[in-house]
N, C-alpha and C positions, 0 to 999 in steps of 0.2 A: 703362528709360524715363527720358527727361529730365523735369524738373519741369514741371508744367502751365504755370508762368510761365517764359518764355524772354526774357531781356533782351539787347537788341542790344549794349549796352555791358558786359554781364556781370553776372549776378545776385550772384555771390559775391565781389565786390570789397569788401574790408574796409579801413577807414581805420586807419592805425597811430596809436599814441598810448598814453599810460599810463592806467591806471585809477585813479581817485582813491579815497581812503579804503580801500585794500586794504593788506595786510601783505606783499605780494610785490614783490620787486625784480627788474627785468629786466636780463639780461646776455647777452652773446654767447659761445657756446661753439664752438670750431672742431672739427668732426668730419670727418675725411677731406677736409680742405682746403675744407670748406663751413662757413660761419658760420651757426649756428642760434640762435634765441632760446631762452633758458632762464630760468625765473623761480623764485626761491627765497624762502623765508620769512625775513625779516630777523631773526627771533628764533632762527634755527638757530645752533648752535655751529659752529665751523670744521670739526670732525670730521664732524658730520651733513651739513653742506653739501658737503664733499669726497666723502663716501660717496654722496650722492644724485646729484652731478654724474657720478661714475664710473658709476653705474647708468644715468643718462641717456645717456651715451656708448655704453654696452654695448647699450642698447635699440635704438640705430640699426642694429645689425648683426643683430638678431633677425629670423627669417623672418616675413614677413607671413602673416596667416591666409589670404590670397588665393593663397599658393603651393599647388601641387596637393596636396602631402602634408598640409599643415595643414588645408585646407578639406575634403578628403575624410575626414580623421579626424573632424572635427566632424560632417559630414553623416551618417556611418554610425552615430553615437551618438544621432541624433535619431529617436525612434520614429515609424513611419508611422501617421498618423492616418486612421482609417476615415471620419471625418466632417470634411471640410476646414473647414466653417463652424461646428463645435462650439465653444461658448463664445466666439463672435466678438466679443462686447461685454464680456467679462470679468465677467459677472454671476456666474459660478462661480469667481471668483478666478483662480488660475493654471492651472486644469484644462485639459489639452490642449495646453499650451505648454511649451517647453523653454527653460531658461535658458542664456545665453551670457555668461560672465565673461571680459572682454577688457580690453585696455589700449591707449590711444593712445600708443604708444611710439616711433613713427617719424614723422619729418617728411618727407612725400613727397606727390606728386600722381600719380594721383588720391588724394584724401585718405583714402578708405576703405582703401587699401593700407597705411596706417600703423597699422592695428590688429594687435595680436599677442595670443597666448593668455595668459590670466591666471586660471585654467589652460585655459579653453574651456567645454565643456558642463558645467554645474553645476546642482544642484537650486535651484529657486525656493522662497521669495523670497531676494533679496540684501538684507541688512540693514545694510550698512556705512554709517555716517554721518560717518566721519572722512576725512581727506586720503587720496586714492588708493584709496578703497574703492568697491565696487560697491553700488548701491542700487536696489531696486524697491519699489513699493507699489501696492496696489489702492485707488484713490480713489473716494469716493462723491460724490453730487451736492453741489455747493457752489462756492465761488469760490477761485481761487488767492490765497493769503494774501499772498505777497510782492508781487504786482502791486497788490493792493488797498491795501497800506500804502505804496505808492510815490507819487512826485510827478512828473507827474500820476498820480492813482490810476486804475487800470483794472480793471474787473470782468470777469475771464475765467473762464468756467465750467471746472470740472475734468472735465466730461463733454461729449461732442459735442452741439452744438445739434441739436434734433430727434430725439435718440436716444430709443428706447423703454425703454432701460435706465437704471439708476441708478449704474453703476460704470464706471470706466476703469482703465487702468494708467499709472503714472508710471515712467519710466526716468530714473535719475540723482538725486543728492542736490545739496545746495548747497555742496559742498566740491570744490576742484580736486584735481589730483594724477594726471593721465593716465587716470583711470578711464573705462571704457567698458562699458556693460551692454546686453544685448539679450535678446530673446525670439525663438523660432523655431518653425515648424510645418512638418511634412513631409507631403505628400499627393499624390494623383494628380489632375491637372488634368482638369476636365470642362468642357463647354460652359457650365454654370451659373456656374463661378467663373473662366472664362478671363480676365475682367477682374477682378482681385482688388482691390476697393476698400478704402479705409481712411480714417479721419480722424485728424488730428494737430494739436497745438498745441505751441509750444516757447518756453522762456524761457532766454536765453543771454547770457553775457558777450560783449562785443566783444573780439577777441583780435588778436594780432600777425599782420599780413600784410606783403607786400612794400612797399617804400617808395612804389611807384607805385600802391598800393592793390589790386593783384591778389593772389589767394589763393596761399599757398605750401605748404599742406598741414598747417599747425600748428593751424588754427582749431578751435573747438568746432563740432560738426556733428551732424546727424541723417541717417541713411540707412535707406531701405526698399529691400531687394534680394531678387530671386528668382534662385536658381541651380539648375542641374540637378544630378544626383547625381555628376557629375564635377567640380563646382565652377565650371562655366562660367556666366557671368551670362546670365540670360534677359531680365531687365529690372531697372532700378534708378532710384531717385530720391534725390538728395542735396540737403540744404538747410543753408545756413550763415546765421547771423544777421549779415547784411551791411547796412550803412547805405545801400548803393547799390540794395538791393532795395526798391522802393516799397511793398511790403506789410509791411515791418519797421517797427515803432514803437519808440520809446525812452522810458525813464522812469528816474528816479533812485530807487534803493532805499536805505533807511536802512543806513548802515554799509558799503555795498558799492559805491556809485556807480552808474554808468550800466548799465542792463540793456536788452537788446533782446528783443523778443518778437514772435511771429507768432501771431495768433488762429487759431482752428480752421479747417482747410483740408481739402477733399476731394481725394483723389488716388487713383491706381490703378496697379497693375503689370499689364502686358499679358502674359498667359501663353498666349495663343491658339496660339502656335507649338508648344506642348508638350501639347496635349490628348491624354489617354491615357498621359502619362508622369509620372513623379514629379518634383516640384520641392520646394525648401525656401524658405519665406518667412522673411526675417530683418528685424526692426526693431531698430536699434541707436542709442543715444544716446552721444555721446562728449565728454569734456573735451578741452581742447587738449593738444597734444603738448609744449608748453613748460612745462607743470606748474602754471600760475598762474590759469587760467581754467576755468570750469565752466558747465554748463547742464543742463537737464532737459527731457524731452519727454513729453506726454500722448498716448496712443493709444486710440482707441475705434472701435467699429462696423466692425471688419474684416469683409470678405466681405459688406458691405451696400451696395447701390447708393446713391450720393449724387451731388450736383452742386455744383460750386464756384462758385456764382453770385456770392458776395461779391467775388471777385477777377476776375470776368469769365469768360464761357464762351460757346461757340458750338456749335450742332449743325447737321447737314446732313441733310436728308430725301432719301434715295435711292429711296424707295418709288415703284415704277412706272418707274424709270429704269435698270433692269438692262440694258436694250437701248437703244442710242442711235439716235434717228431724226435726220433732217436738222437739226432745231432742238429744243433742250430748255430748259425753264425749271426751275432748281433753286431750292429755298427752304429756309428754316430760321429759327431764332430765336437771339437772343443777349442777353447782359446785360453791362453794364460798371459799374465802381464809379462812385459819384456824382461824384467829382472828375475822372473821365477826360475827356480832350480829344482832338481829332483822331482820332476813331473811324473806322476804315476796315475794310471787309470785302472779301475776294477769294476766288476759287475757283481752286485749284491742281490741275494735271493732272500726274500722275507715271507713269512706266513704268520698271520695274526699279529703283525707288528714286531715279530722276533726275527732277527737275522739268522739264517740257517747256513749260509755258505757265501764265500767270497772267491771270485775267479779273476785272475789278472788278465789284462788285455793281451790278446794274441799278437796283434800288430799295432804299431803307432806310426803313422806316416803323415808328416805335415800337421794339418789340423783334423785328420781323420784317424779313427781307430776301429778295430774289430775285436770281438770276443767270441771264442769258440766255446759253446756250452753243450755238454753231453747230458743225456737223460739221467745218468747216474750222479750228476751234480745236484739233483733234486732228491730229497730223502724219500719221497713217495712218488712212484711213477704210475699209480693207479689212474686209468682213464677218468677224466672229470676232475682230478685234483688240481687246484689252482694256486697260484703264487703271485706275490708282488715282486717286482724287480726294479732296480734303479742302477744307474751308472754313477760312479763316484770318481771325482777328480781331486787329487791332492798335489800341492806344490809348496815350496818353501820361499818365504820372503823375509827380509830383515826389517825389524821395526825401528821406531825412533830411539829406542834404548840400545840398539845394536844387537839385539837378540834375534835369533832365527826363529821365526814362527811358521807353523805348518797350517796352511789354509786348506779347507775342505769345501768343495762345491758338489752338489748333487744335481742330477737331471730332473729330479722332483724333490723339493724341499720337505723335510719333516714338518708336520703340523703339530704344534705344541709338544714337540719332542717325539712324536710317533711317526714312523715312516710308513706311508700308505703306498709308496711306489708311484707309478705313472698315473694311476686312476684313483680318485677318491674312494675310500672304503677298503676293507681288507680282502685280499686274495682274489683280485679281479683283473690282473694285468695279462697273465698268460695261463693256460691250462694244458694239461696233458690231453692229447687228442682222444675224443670219444669216437670210436669207429662205428659210425651209424650207417656205413655203406652196406648194401645188401641187394639181393635179387628180389626187389619188391615188385608188386604187381604193376606199378607205374613208375616212370622215370623222373617225375617232377619231385620237388622237395618233400621229404618225409617229415611230417610235423610230429610224429611220435618220437619221444625221447627214448633212446636205447631200444629201438624197435627190433634190433637184431640180437639183443641180450649180450652183446660183447662187453658191455660195461657192468656185467654181473647183475646183482639184485638191486637195481636202482631205476628210478623213473616211473615205477608203477606200484600199485597196491593190489592186495588180494584178500578175499575172505579166508583163504587158506593160510597156513603158517609155513615159514621157511624152515626146512630141516633136510640136511643131506640124506638122512635115513629114508625120507619120503614115504611115510606111512599114510594111510587114508586121511584126507583132509590136509595134506601137506604138499609143498611144491619145492622145487630146487632149480637153480640156474646152473647148468652143468654142460660138459662136453661129452658125457657118456651116460647111457641109459642102463648101465650094468645093474643098478638097483632094481630095475624092472625085469631083468633077464632079457632085455631087448637090445637090438642094434639100431642106432639112429645116427645119421650123419647130418650135419648142419645143412639147412635148406639152400643157402647161398652157395656153399661149397659144392653142393650137388649140381647146381645150375652152371657154375663156372669156377672150377677149382684153381684156375690161374688168377682171374681177377679178384676172387674172394678167398685167396689162399690162407689168410689169417683168420677167417671166420670159422668158429667151431662151437660157439655156445648156443643153447636153446633152453626153453622152459619145459620142465617135466612136471606133470601133475598126477598125483594119485587120487583119483576121484572117489568120493564116498558113494556108497550104495545103500539101498533100503531106507532112504530118507523121504521126506514129504514134498520136496520141491527141487530147486536148483540153487547154485551158489555162483557168485562172481569170482572167477578164478584169475582174472586179470582186468585191471581198470586203470585208466589214465585220463586226466582232463587235458584236452588239446586247446591251446591258446593261439591267438593271432589269426583267428578266423574272420571272414568278412560276411556280415549278415546278408542272407539271401543267396550267397554263393553255394555252388554244389561241390561236394567232396566225396571221395571214395575211401571207404574203410575196408581193408582186407587183411587176412592173416592166413598162415599155412599150418595145417594140422596133420598129425600122424598118430594113429592108434598104436598102443603097445600091448600086444596080445598076452594074456595070462593063460596058464596051462589048463585050468578047469573053469567051467561056467563063465566063459569070457563074455563080457558085456561090451558092445561097441559104444563108445562115447557119443552122446547126443548133445549138440552144441548149438548155441544161438549167439549171434553178435548184435550189438546195439550201439547206436550213436544218438545221444539225446533221447528223443521220443520215437525215433525210427528204429526198427529192428528187423532182422531177417527171420525167415521161418526156421524152425528147429531142423537141423540136418544131422545125419549120422556120419561119423568119421570111420571110414572103412577102407583102408588101403592095404596092399600086400605087405604083411609084416616082415617077410623075408627080404624085402628090398629096402635097404637102409635109406634110400633116397626117394622113396615113394611118399610124397607129400600131397595133401589135398588142400586146394585153395578155396576160400569162401570170401565173398565180398558183399558190401552194402553201400549203396549210394544215398547220401543224405544231404539235406539243405541246412546250413547253419542258421540258427535263430538268434545268434548273438556272436560276441567275440570269442566265446569259448563253448565247447561241448564236451561232455564226458562220454567216452567210449568204453564199452565193457564186453567181456566174453563170459557167457554163462555156461555152466556144465550141469546137465540134468543128473540128479542123484537118486531118482526113484527106482532105478533098475534093481533087480534081485539076482545077485550072483557075484562073481569075481570080476576083475578087470575094471572097466571104466577109467582106464589110464591113457594119457595122451601126452604128446610133445607138441609145443607151439613154437613157431619161429617166424621172423621177418614180418612183423606187424607194421602196417602202413596206413597213414591217413594223409591224403593230399588233395589239393584242389583239382577238379577236372580241367584239363588244359584247353586252351583255345585252339580249335582245329585249324584256324587260319585259312578258312575256306575262301578260295578266289577262283573266279571264272573269267574267261575271255570270250567275247561274242564278236563274230565277224560277219558282215553282210556283203553279199555280192549284188551290186546294183544292177547288173545286166539281166539276171534271171530271178531276182527276189528270193534267192536262197540264203538261208542263215545257218551258220555253223557255230557251235559253242563247244568250249573245252574247259576242263579243270586246269587251273594254272594258265600256262600259255596255250596257244592254239595247237601246238605240236602234241603228238600223242606220246612222246617220250617221257613227259612228266605227268602222265595221268595217274596220280596217286592221291588218295585221301587218307588222312591219319586215322589210325585205329584199325583193329583187326577185323571188325565186323563188316566193313566195306559197304555199308548201306548208304544209298543216296537216292535223291529224287530230283530229276529235272522237271521244271514246269514252264509253261508258256501261255500267254493270253494277250488279246488285244486290249490296249489302253485307249480309252476315249477322251481322257482329259489329263493334262499335266500343267503345272506341278502338283495340283491336288489330284492325285491319281484316282481314276475311276476305271475299274476293270469290267470288261464285257465278258461275263461268265459263260456266255454261250460259246465263246471261242477258247475256253480254258482246256488245257491238256497237260498230262504229266506222264513220266515214264522213267525207267531205269534199265539195268542190265537183265531184268526178268521179263520185260514187256512194256507196253504203253497203253494209255487210255486217252482216246481222242474225242473231239466234239461230235455232236452237241452234248453239252453238260458232262463231258469226259465220260460218257457212258459206253463208248465203243471200245471194248478190250481188243488188244492186238498183241500177237506174239512178237511183233517187231520191237527190237530192243533199242533203247537210247543209251549208248555207251558213254564213257567219260568224255569222249570226243564224239559229237553227234551232229547230224544235219536235221534231226527231228523227223525221221522218215514217217510218212503217213500224215504229217501236218502240213496244211497249205497256208503259206504266208501271202496275204493280199497286198495289192499295190497301195503305196502311200498310206500305210498304217503304222501306228506306233505300237510296239510290243514290249511287254515285260517278260524277260527271260531270266530265269534264276535257278538256284539249286538249294535244296534243304537236306541237311544230314542230321539224323537223330543222334541223341546221346549214345555213345558207344565206347566200350573199353575205357581208356583213360581220358577221353575227350568229351567235351560238352557238345550239345547240339549247336548247329549253326545255320544261318539263313542269309543268302545273298542274292542280288539281282542286278540287272542292267536294263536300261530302256534303249531300244533300238528303233531308229526310223531311217529307212533307206540306207544310206551309207554312214550315218552318224550314230555313234554309240556314246551314251552318256552314263557315267558311273553315278548312280543316284542312291548310293547306300546311306547317305546321311540325310536325305530329305525325301518327301513324297509319300511313301507307303506308311501306313499307320500300323501300330501293334495289332489292332483288330483285323485289319486286312491280312497281315502276316498270319494271324491265327486261322483266318478263313481259308487261306491257301493251303496251310498244313492240313487242316481238316479235310479239304477237298482231295488232297493227295492220299490221305490215310483212309478216308471213309467214303469217298465218292462225292460228286457234286449233285445237289438236289435239283430235279427238273424244275424249270420255271424260275430259277434264281435270276434276279435282275442285276443291273449294274451296282457296284459297290463304291461308295465314296468314303471320304475321310470322316464323315459324320454318320453314325448309325442310329436307327430308331430304337435305341435302348431306353429302358424305363427311366434311368438316370445315368448320365455319363459318369464313369469312375473318376473320381477326383484324386488330387495328389495326396489327400489325407487318408486314403484307404488303398492298401496294396495287397496283391496276391503274389506269393512267390513260393517255390519257383514256378515259372510259367514258360514252357511246358512243365508238367509235374508228373512224377511216376508214382510215388507212394504217399507222401505226406504234404498237405497243403497248409501253408501258414497264411492267415488272414490278419492283417495289421491295420488298426485305425488310429489316427492321430487325434487325441483329445476327445475321443468318442468311445463308448462302451458297446461291444458287440453283443446283441441279444440272440440273433439267429442267422444262419447261413443256409441258403437253399440252392441246390445245384440241379439244373434242368438240362436235358439233352437238346439237340438242335431242333427236334420236333415239338419242344415245349413241355415234355413229360418230366415231372420231378423224379430224379433218380437218387437223390440223397438230401436229407434235411436234418439239421442239427441245431438244437436250441442250447443256449449257454446261460445257465442260472447264475453263475458267478459273475458274468458280464465284465470281462476283462477287455483291454484294448488290443490284446494279441491272443488269438485262438488258433488251434491246430485241428485239422481233420484228416482222417485216414481215407484216402481216395484210391487205394491200391486195387479195390474191387471194381472200379469203373473201367469200361472198355476204352480203347484208344479212340480219340476223336475230339470234336469241338463241343464245349458245354458252356452254358450261361450260369454265372454265379451271382446270386442276389445276396448282398450283405445288408442286413437290417441292424442299425445301431439305435442308441437311445435318442438320436437326433435326426437321422436321415436314412434313406434307402439308396443303395448303390448297386448297379448292375454292370458286369463286365464279362468278357469271354475268357475261357480257360481251355488250354489244350492238354489233354491227357495222353502222355507217351505210353 
């Protein structure tokens, strides 16, 4: 990461010149034909001076810690921290941090490559206070003594402003000699610490730079760097006390001359590209490589979010703008230093790290700004095309040399010189809207990408090839069927030309004929599914008649291992809006399923051409079934109703309108035992009354009913409820209440078991068997179904999934309620998950025996 302040003329330009009131003399030493600054103590003897110069020259050939063997050696000796933010404010001293004993021995750029081992990873603290030694200290609340005694005096806190703690760490002493000391922490990056914040303040000598003022790699500096476990830099920030940096101040210190300092500053390293991976954070303070200048740095509140308002900051609010419409207004807030002039704000658009456009702020008021951005400000407005965006703040400040410097701040800082925008990674801040709206078969979220084809040829694959000519074996995404001599209008537009006024695309397919089988003409893998949940897959089809030997397309839709029967698409071709819908309900066997549309190619003749539009996959919605039961204590009459007791809200979701009331006496509670001889059920087509619900009656039980024909006895507890089968876009549902005299209890969360629920549904759908006795929560099954074996969905329509945990399934046997085996399937492969097609079974209650390599399990299954 670059520093938060970016200076157009260069932040790190240092002015050359001697330092007054110091005991070090500057000279030039030639090393490998390069003249380097070297500073020596004038009190040294000739022998000491010669020995130190020899060591200085030798240091220039030492390997940098950034060389792969050096850095990897360091990283492997840093213990992995389980808590990345443990002791982030140094309130527990050095706990959780690893010491780095280094030396600034090489004069080179980038400046951090001049660090060498001295000897590397070492125990904390470092206690050296003399020339060339490493030093660290845990500082407590107070003021930096050196700056306080300087002229002009400056009161700089030794702990970060606003910190909740009372301690910080100081890296570096007040003696020169190439010393460099650091601390490090190794951890796994998470979303919580993907931006690794910290605060720092520094006090440094000005040191030798090039004659033109540019940095040469010898200077005193501070670096915060993150590397991966191979030593490759993830992000870094380097700061040098340069008079050309407008945030650097100067003061004269007793006996040492000019000192530069930078007050507390908030910064961060961007680790978001390495979430889930190990990184090492390093904070290093370094003396100059010429030997005569020194500095020290305070660090506090690592891993704690902060904002650098004192030096100017800007943010950008992208909330609600993830999808770009024809015109957007972006906004945010900003701050600038009091002395700032020429304040300007702009909005930058990037793609693949390259800036494409800059738009000036529309309004600036106080600390707020807005930017109006039109769709044409982006080079490509194709739906699904994405960009990175960032807000940019610039202002002018005067530096210590009296020069005006331009400061640049971003709402998201570049990482190693690359601008990723607000979110890590390329092209993921905002996208042009994909119009996925359409007149689908259900209103819940459509999990199909580009299901209405408004985003063109994207989101799906096909065994056919894309070609606007659309010859046999080819397809096209288009808004006209002129290539087929047909007239077709977008399905959604046909349904509602106002709501879907912009929908006009559909898929056209020129089907092959005289082949040996069928081909997948459309396919997509749907993600984000919930295992065991029920979903609906549907699409709209329209045949396009050809002039001679026309063949009607024969189509099949498939989701995972579930598939529909082959159906013929045959709609009035003269009606451009005559679309034929087909659907399939399936159960997800995992987090994703592949859905396909097949076209039969065996026909002999012309035609076999069709259009497809508005493909949908979505979860069956919860019907939200609710009932109210009211008891009249004076005459033992009970009335029940869907929703409230009033008839005005008697509605059930779904177009099929199927429902079943049921009622029975309960002889035990809370472990519910049903007296089946009192069981009855009914709906708007009639009712079935006791005994054994065997007496059919034309008397209906409407959505609000008093259960005509059923006699409620005195002082009895009854279970009264409703069952609605899977229908339209809604899943099946089951609810009940327990009623005794005037007391009604909602027992939906306790009491009745899944087996009893299945028995009730079976009794409703298939009748109650004569002689059936009371039912309790424990059944005489061969073996109770345990948690490690599951059947789903239950109730089931077409495909049953049998899943065993840590067991291999060898055989599944399904028997009807009379004990007759109706389906038996052995599994030679013996997997822990197997599937069975049960579409041929009649509706009703069945017993499923699951035989594994370890146990036998039996449970009940309802076939819808």
